[in-house]
C-alpha positions, 0 to 999 in steps of 0.5 A, spaced: 520 503 514 526 502 511 527 501 503 530 494 505 524 492 509 519 495 504 523 490 499 523 484 503 516 485 504 514 487 497 517 481 495 513 476 500 507 479 498 508 478 490 511 472 491 504 469 494 508 466 500 504 470 505 498 467 507 491 471 506 490 473 514 497 476 514 495 480 508 489 482 511 493 484 517 498 488 513 492 491 509 489 493 516 496 497 519 497 501 512 489 504 513 490 506 520 497 509 517 493 512 511 488 515 517 494 519 519 496 522 514 489 524 512 489 528 518 495 532 516 494 538 513 499 538 508 497 532 504 493 532 498 486 531 499 486 526 493 492 523 495 488 516 497 483 517 491 486 511 487 486 507 493 479 508 495 476 507 488 478 500 489 473 499 493 477 493 497 478 495 505 481 489 510 474 488 512 472 485 505 474 478 507 470 475 501 474 478 496 480 475 493 487 475 496 489 478 489 484 484 490 487 485 497 494 484 494 493 490 489 490 494 494 496 493 498 500 496 493 496 501 491 496 504 497 503 503 499 504 507 493 500 513 495 503 512 503 510 513 500 508 519 496 506 522 503 511 520 506 516 523 501 512 530 502 514 529 509 520 528 513 522 521 509 527 521 504 527 514 501 519 514 500 520 517 493 524 510 490 519 506 495 513 509 492 516 508 485 517 500 486 510 500 490 506 502 484 510 498 479 508 492 484 501 495 484 501 495 476 503 487 476 498 485 481 492 488 477 495 485 471 494 478 474 487 480 477 
C-alpha cells in the first residue's frame, strides 16, 4: 500500500464516512496481515501488544465504530512498524501517521 493510498484510506476512516461494515472488513484484513508478520522470525514479539491490549477484534460487532476505528489505527501503526523493519521504504512515515490517528481516535472514545 503506498503512502498516498494509506492517506486516502486513513482520511476516509477518520472522517467517518466509512460504514461500520466496511470498517470491520478493513479491520479483519489488517488482522490477517498482522498474522503474516507475527509468523516472521525477525519481527519483535511485543510489536502487536498495544493492539491486543485493546481487546477489540473484527468479530466484536457489538463494539462501537469509534472503538474499531481506534483499533484499526493502533494496528496500522504496528503494521507500519513491522513493514519498516522489513523491505518497505515508506512505512516509517505511515507508522507515524497511524500513531497520530490512533491518538486522535482514542481521545474521541
